[in-house]
ZADO-1210 file (C-alpha; in nm, 4 decimals, padded with zeros to 6 digits):
<atoms>
<atom x="06.8399" y="15.7836" z="-00.9358" code="UNK" pos="1"/>
<atom x="06.8787" y="16.1603" z="-00.8867" code="UNK" pos="2"/>
<atom x="06.9095" y="16.1080" z="-00.5056" code="UNK" pos="3"/>
<atom x="07.1780" y="15.8444" z="-00.5565" code="UNK" pos="4"/>
<atom x="07.3830" y="16.0705" z="-00.7855" code="UNK" pos="5"/>
<atom x="07.3479" y="16.3625" z="-00.5392" code="UNK" pos="6"/>
<atom x="07.4561" y="16.1388" z="-00.2501" code="UNK" pos="7"/>
<atom x="07.7602" y="16.0191" z="-00.4437" code="UNK" pos="8"/>
<atom x="07.8562" y="16.3767" z="-00.5341" code="UNK" pos="9"/>
<atom x="07.8212" y="16.4945" z="-00.1706" code="UNK" pos="10"/>
<atom x="08.0288" y="16.1981" z="-00.0486" code="UNK" pos="11"/>
<atom x="08.2962" y="16.2685" z="-00.3087" code="UNK" pos="12"/>
<atom x="08.3054" y="16.6387" z="-00.2130" code="UNK" pos="13"/>
<atom x="08.3394" y="16.5555" z="00.1576" code="UNK" pos="14"/>
<atom x="08.6171" y="16.3046" z="00.0849" code="UNK" pos="15"/>
<atom x="08.8034" y="16.5666" z="-00.1196" code="UNK" pos="16"/>
<atom x="08.7685" y="16.8274" z="00.1569" code="UNK" pos="17"/>
<atom x="08.8858" y="16.5913" z="00.4300" code="UNK" pos="18"/>
<atom x="09.1828" y="16.4828" z="00.2179" code="UNK" pos="19"/>
<atom x="09.2828" y="16.8477" z="00.1726" code="UNK" pos="20"/>
<atom x="09.2377" y="16.9505" z="00.5371" code="UNK" pos="21"/>
<atom x="09.5727" y="16.9910" z="00.7103" code="UNK" pos="22"/>
<atom x="09.6481" y="16.7615" z="00.9994" code="UNK" pos="23"/>
<atom x="09.6045" y="16.9323" z="01.3362" code="UNK" pos="24"/>
<atom x="09.9258" y="17.0666" z="01.4859" code="UNK" pos="25"/>
<atom x="10.0702" y="16.8608" z="01.7715" code="UNK" pos="26"/>
<atom x="09.9998" y="17.0108" z="02.1152" code="UNK" pos="27"/>
<atom x="10.2456" y="17.2232" z="02.3100" code="UNK" pos="28"/>
<atom x="10.4178" y="16.9804" z="02.5459" code="UNK" pos="29"/>
<atom x="10.6102" y="17.0662" z="02.8662" code="UNK" pos="30"/>
<atom x="10.8447" y="16.8061" z="03.0197" code="UNK" pos="31"/>
<atom x="11.1341" y="16.7790" z="03.2624" code="UNK" pos="32"/>
<atom x="11.4055" y="16.5156" z="03.2998" code="UNK" pos="33"/>
<atom x="11.4033" y="16.5872" z="03.6759" code="UNK" pos="34"/>
<atom x="11.0918" y="16.3827" z="03.7623" code="UNK" pos="35"/>
<atom x="10.8021" y="16.2038" z="03.5960" code="UNK" pos="36"/>
<atom x="10.4703" y="16.3850" z="03.5599" code="UNK" pos="37"/>
<atom x="10.2620" y="16.3252" z="03.8728" code="UNK" pos="38"/>
<atom x="10.5612" y="16.1931" z="04.0704" code="UNK" pos="39"/>
<atom x="10.7450" y="16.3276" z="04.3740" code="UNK" pos="40"/>
<atom x="10.9798" y="16.6187" z="04.3060" code="UNK" pos="41"/>
<atom x="11.3362" y="16.5256" z="04.4083" code="UNK" pos="42"/>
<atom x="11.4706" y="16.7092" z="04.7139" code="UNK" pos="43"/>
<atom x="11.7462" y="16.8613" z="04.4958" code="UNK" pos="44"/>
<atom x="11.4858" y="17.0919" z="04.3352" code="UNK" pos="45"/>
<atom x="11.3225" y="17.2042" z="04.6612" code="UNK" pos="46"/>
<atom x="11.3874" y="17.4355" z="04.9533" code="UNK" pos="47"/>
<atom x="11.5116" y="17.1285" z="05.1451" code="UNK" pos="48"/>
<atom x="11.7869" y="17.0643" z="04.8901" code="UNK" pos="49"/>
<atom x="12.1500" y="17.0567" z="05.0013" code="UNK" pos="50"/>
<atom x="12.2846" y="17.4112" z="05.0236" code="UNK" pos="51"/>
<atom x="11.9526" y="17.5774" z="04.9326" code="UNK" pos="52"/>
<atom x="11.9140" y="17.9243" z="05.0793" code="UNK" pos="53"/>
<atom x="11.5888" y="17.9775" z="05.2745" code="UNK" pos="54"/>
<atom x="11.2995" y="18.0024" z="05.0295" code="UNK" pos="55"/>
<atom x="11.5115" y="17.9092" z="04.7289" code="UNK" pos="56"/>
<atom x="11.6364" y="17.5910" z="04.5617" code="UNK" pos="57"/>
<atom x="11.7708" y="17.4658" z="04.2307" code="UNK" pos="58"/>
<atom x="11.5289" y="17.5007" z="03.9426" code="UNK" pos="59"/>
<atom x="11.4766" y="17.1848" z="03.7359" code="UNK" pos="60"/>
<atom x="11.5503" y="17.1790" z="03.3650" code="UNK" pos="61"/>
<atom x="11.2289" y="17.2314" z="03.1701" code="UNK" pos="62"/>
<atom x="11.1812" y="17.1485" z="02.8035" code="UNK" pos="63"/>
<atom x="10.8996" y="17.2146" z="02.5612" code="UNK" pos="64"/>
<atom x="10.8100" y="17.1204" z="02.2081" code="UNK" pos="65"/>
<atom x="10.5477" y="17.2030" z="01.9465" code="UNK" pos="66"/>
<atom x="10.5190" y="17.5782" z="01.9937" code="UNK" pos="67"/>
<atom x="10.2275" y="17.6911" z="01.7794" code="UNK" pos="68"/>
<atom x="10.2744" y="17.9136" z="01.4755" code="UNK" pos="69"/>
<atom x="10.2685" y="18.2791" z="01.5744" code="UNK" pos="70"/>
<atom x="10.4328" y="18.2298" z="01.9149" code="UNK" pos="71"/>
<atom x="10.6066" y="18.5549" z="02.0158" code="UNK" pos="72"/>
<atom x="10.7001" y="18.4606" z="02.3744" code="UNK" pos="73"/>
<atom x="10.6412" y="18.2082" z="02.6527" code="UNK" pos="74"/>
<atom x="10.5148" y="18.2491" z="03.0078" code="UNK" pos="75"/>
<atom x="10.5943" y="17.9980" z="03.2828" code="UNK" pos="76"/>
<atom x="10.3909" y="17.9922" z="03.6052" code="UNK" pos="77"/>
<atom x="10.4859" y="17.7526" z="03.8856" code="UNK" pos="78"/>
<atom x="10.2605" y="17.7555" z="04.1889" code="UNK" pos="79"/>
<atom x="10.1526" y="17.5519" z="04.4912" code="UNK" pos="80"/>
<atom x="09.7834" y="17.4685" z="04.4614" code="UNK" pos="81"/>
<atom x="09.7533" y="17.3735" z="04.8293" code="UNK" pos="82"/>
<atom x="09.8296" y="17.7163" z="04.9751" code="UNK" pos="83"/>
<atom x="09.5652" y="17.9808" z="05.0395" code="UNK" pos="84"/>
<atom x="09.7455" y="18.3109" z="05.0841" code="UNK" pos="85"/>
<atom x="09.6054" y="18.5661" z="05.3304" code="UNK" pos="86"/>
<atom x="09.2574" y="18.4079" z="05.3341" code="UNK" pos="87"/>
<atom x="09.2171" y="18.4642" z="04.9580" code="UNK" pos="88"/>
<atom x="09.2026" y="18.2476" z="04.6474" code="UNK" pos="89"/>
<atom x="09.5667" y="18.3395" z="04.5786" code="UNK" pos="90"/>
<atom x="09.8041" y="18.0465" z="04.5991" code="UNK" pos="91"/>
<atom x="10.1829" y="18.0544" z="04.6414" code="UNK" pos="92"/>
<atom x="10.3930" y="18.1920" z="04.3533" code="UNK" pos="93"/>
<atom x="10.6963" y="17.9659" z="04.3266" code="UNK" pos="94"/>
<atom x="10.8215" y="18.0911" z="03.9927" code="UNK" pos="95"/>
<atom x="10.6847" y="18.3325" z="03.7375" code="UNK" pos="96"/>
<atom x="10.8955" y="18.3746" z="03.4237" code="UNK" pos="97"/>
<atom x="10.7661" y="18.5849" z="03.1360" code="UNK" pos="98"/>
<atom x="10.8875" y="18.7149" z="02.8017" code="UNK" pos="99"/>
<atom x="11.0827" y="18.3959" z="02.7426" code="UNK" pos="100"/>
<atom x="11.1920" y="18.4288" z="02.3779" code="UNK" pos="101"/>
<atom x="10.9839" y="18.2478" z="02.1162" code="UNK" pos="102"/>
<atom x="11.3004" y="18.0690" z="02.0001" code="UNK" pos="103"/>
<atom x="11.3478" y="17.9040" z="02.3415" code="UNK" pos="104"/>
<atom x="11.2749" y="17.5347" z="02.3829" code="UNK" pos="105"/>
<atom x="11.3325" y="17.5214" z="02.7558" code="UNK" pos="106"/>
<atom x="11.5053" y="17.6557" z="03.0653" code="UNK" pos="107"/>
<atom x="11.8277" y="17.5039" z="03.1950" code="UNK" pos="108"/>
<atom x="11.8625" y="17.3531" z="03.5411" code="UNK" pos="109"/>
<atom x="11.9762" y="17.5987" z="03.8069" code="UNK" pos="110"/>
<atom x="11.8639" y="17.9308" z="03.6583" code="UNK" pos="111"/>
<atom x="12.0443" y="18.2237" z="03.8266" code="UNK" pos="112"/>
<atom x="11.8949" y="18.4829" z="04.0611" code="UNK" pos="113"/>
<atom x="11.8082" y="18.8287" z="03.9336" code="UNK" pos="114"/>
<atom x="11.5219" y="19.0214" z="03.7797" code="UNK" pos="115"/>
<atom x="11.6311" y="18.9259" z="03.4277" code="UNK" pos="116"/>
<atom x="11.7471" y="18.5836" z="03.3130" code="UNK" pos="117"/>
<atom x="12.0274" y="18.5402" z="03.0563" code="UNK" pos="118"/>
<atom x="11.7635" y="18.4966" z="02.7801" code="UNK" pos="119"/>
<atom x="11.6095" y="18.8370" z="02.8656" code="UNK" pos="120"/>
<atom x="11.3020" y="18.6995" z="03.0447" code="UNK" pos="121"/>
<atom x="11.1837" y="18.8423" z="03.3764" code="UNK" pos="122"/>
<atom x="11.1436" y="18.6212" z="03.6844" code="UNK" pos="123"/>
<atom x="10.9785" y="18.6562" z="04.0253" code="UNK" pos="124"/>
<atom x="10.8635" y="18.4382" z="04.3161" code="UNK" pos="125"/>
<atom x="10.7360" y="18.4860" z="04.6695" code="UNK" pos="126"/>
<atom x="11.1032" y="18.4781" z="04.7756" code="UNK" pos="127"/>
<atom x="11.2107" y="18.7467" z="04.5286" code="UNK" pos="128"/>
<atom x="11.3687" y="18.7425" z="04.1852" code="UNK" pos="129"/>
<atom x="11.4652" y="18.3774" z="04.2062" code="UNK" pos="130"/>
<atom x="11.3189" y="18.0271" z="04.1717" code="UNK" pos="131"/>
<atom x="11.1394" y="17.9261" z="04.4951" code="UNK" pos="132"/>
<atom x="11.1558" y="17.5506" z="04.5298" code="UNK" pos="133"/>
<atom x="10.8725" y="17.3469" z="04.6798" code="UNK" pos="134"/>
<atom x="10.8719" y="17.3638" z="05.0590" code="UNK" pos="135"/>
<atom x="10.5574" y="17.1995" z="05.1989" code="UNK" pos="136"/>
<atom x="10.6010" y="17.1143" z="05.5684" code="UNK" pos="137"/>
<atom x="10.6814" y="16.7594" z="05.6772" code="UNK" pos="138"/>
<atom x="10.3854" y="16.7473" z="05.9197" code="UNK" pos="139"/>
<atom x="10.1185" y="16.7725" z="05.6493" code="UNK" pos="140"/>
<atom x="10.0179" y="16.6189" z="05.3187" code="UNK" pos="141"/>
<atom x="10.2182" y="16.6386" z="04.9995" code="UNK" pos="142"/>
<atom x="10.1459" y="16.9575" z="04.8067" code="UNK" pos="143"/>
<atom x="10.0647" y="16.9801" z="04.4358" code="UNK" pos="144"/>
<atom x="10.3221" y="17.1901" z="04.2470" code="UNK" pos="145"/>
<atom x="10.2109" y="17.2854" z="03.8989" code="UNK" pos="146"/>
<atom x="10.4228" y="17.4202" z="03.6146" code="UNK" pos="147"/>
<atom x="10.2058" y="17.5927" z="03.3523" code="UNK" pos="148"/>
<atom x="10.3595" y="17.6959" z="03.0219" code="UNK" pos="149"/>
<atom x="10.1755" y="17.9380" z="02.7942" code="UNK" pos="150"/>
<atom x="10.2670" y="18.0179" z="02.4328" code="UNK" pos="151"/>
<atom x="10.1691" y="18.3797" z="02.3680" code="UNK" pos="152"/>
<atom x="10.1220" y="18.5731" z="02.0452" code="UNK" pos="153"/>
<atom x="10.2914" y="18.8794" z="02.1964" code="UNK" pos="154"/>
<atom x="10.5707" y="18.9873" z="02.4271" code="UNK" pos="155"/>
<atom x="10.4175" y="19.1246" z="02.7476" code="UNK" pos="156"/>
<atom x="10.4732" y="19.4917" z="02.8270" code="UNK" pos="157"/>
<atom x="10.4995" y="19.4225" z="03.2012" code="UNK" pos="158"/>
<atom x="10.8075" y="19.4856" z="03.4160" code="UNK" pos="159"/>
<atom x="10.8426" y="19.3265" z="03.7623" code="UNK" pos="160"/>
<atom x="10.6341" y="19.5140" z="04.0186" code="UNK" pos="161"/>
<atom x="10.6761" y="19.5478" z="04.3965" code="UNK" pos="162"/>
<atom x="10.6164" y="19.1803" z="04.4742" code="UNK" pos="163"/>
<atom x="10.5452" y="18.8452" z="04.3132" code="UNK" pos="164"/>
<atom x="10.1694" y="18.8599" z="04.3685" code="UNK" pos="165"/>
<atom x="10.1299" y="19.2050" z="04.2095" code="UNK" pos="166"/>
<atom x="10.3563" y="19.0930" z="03.9264" code="UNK" pos="167"/>
<atom x="10.1554" y="18.7733" z="03.8721" code="UNK" pos="168"/>
<atom x="09.8287" y="18.9678" z="03.8613" code="UNK" pos="169"/>
<atom x="09.9696" y="19.2132" z="03.6051" code="UNK" pos="170"/>
<atom x="10.1309" y="18.9412" z="03.3926" code="UNK" pos="171"/>
<atom x="09.8207" y="18.7198" z="03.3837" code="UNK" pos="172"/>
<atom x="09.5994" y="19.0173" z="03.3008" code="UNK" pos="173"/>
<atom x="09.8322" y="19.1198" z="03.0164" code="UNK" pos="174"/>
<atom x="09.8343" y="18.7605" z="02.8827" code="UNK" pos="175"/>
<atom x="09.4549" y="18.7475" z="02.8482" code="UNK" pos="176"/>
<atom x="09.3561" y="18.7281" z="02.4839" code="UNK" pos="177"/>
<atom x="09.7108" y="18.6327" z="02.3761" code="UNK" pos="178"/>
<atom x="09.7315" y="18.2643" z="02.4753" code="UNK" pos="179"/>
<atom x="09.7871" y="18.0381" z="02.1749" code="UNK" pos="180"/>
<atom x="09.8495" y="17.7180" z="02.3719" code="UNK" pos="181"/>
<atom x="09.9059" y="17.5871" z="02.7240" code="UNK" pos="182"/>
<atom x="10.0793" y="17.2825" z="02.8713" code="UNK" pos="183"/>
<atom x="10.0811" y="17.1687" z="03.2347" code="UNK" pos="184"/>
<atom x="10.3248" y="16.9495" z="03.4318" code="UNK" pos="185"/>
<atom x="10.2730" y="16.8586" z="03.7976" code="UNK" pos="186"/>
<atom x="10.4703" y="16.7033" z="04.0817" code="UNK" pos="187"/>
<atom x="10.4304" y="16.6465" z="04.4579" code="UNK" pos="188"/>
<atom x="10.6467" y="16.7378" z="04.7543" code="UNK" pos="189"/>
<atom x="10.6568" y="16.7624" z="05.1313" code="UNK" pos="190"/>
<atom x="10.9698" y="16.7991" z="05.3430" code="UNK" pos="191"/>
<atom x="11.1386" y="16.4771" z="05.4532" code="UNK" pos="192"/>
</atoms>
């Protein structure tokens, strides 16, 4: 009888605890109206887009939801997974945007050139201080272009350095230990 009473009390305590436990927060989610996740990236948002300057393009609108509590800034990293730069593990930096304000819920289509965006964030790419659209050659396979969004618990004390690769190294090092959440969105492209 004592075992039965103890079992009932333990079950009741566990039920009370689980009823009081807060529901887990929904995950940080990155989306774009420009293309479906895992689909081809429209030419408009690539280096092959009409009127795109060499190594540039029109950035797609990006949206995110469910920033975790304590988010102080966002970091966006767009890169081409299929490129090996200078015989290293480095891939191509297509867009690195950091210190995006915590109040932001996205980036508009067609972000302007320049070291600093209108929202105060820094940007860099292998082309310079501008979005570098996908540009995989027509004579090879489609490349994987990944947009990674990080919610950080701090604003990064990193200014743009001499080039995109040095900047990326410094930004990613500074972000270590400050990542609250991450969301990934991917698309494919090769030149027509």
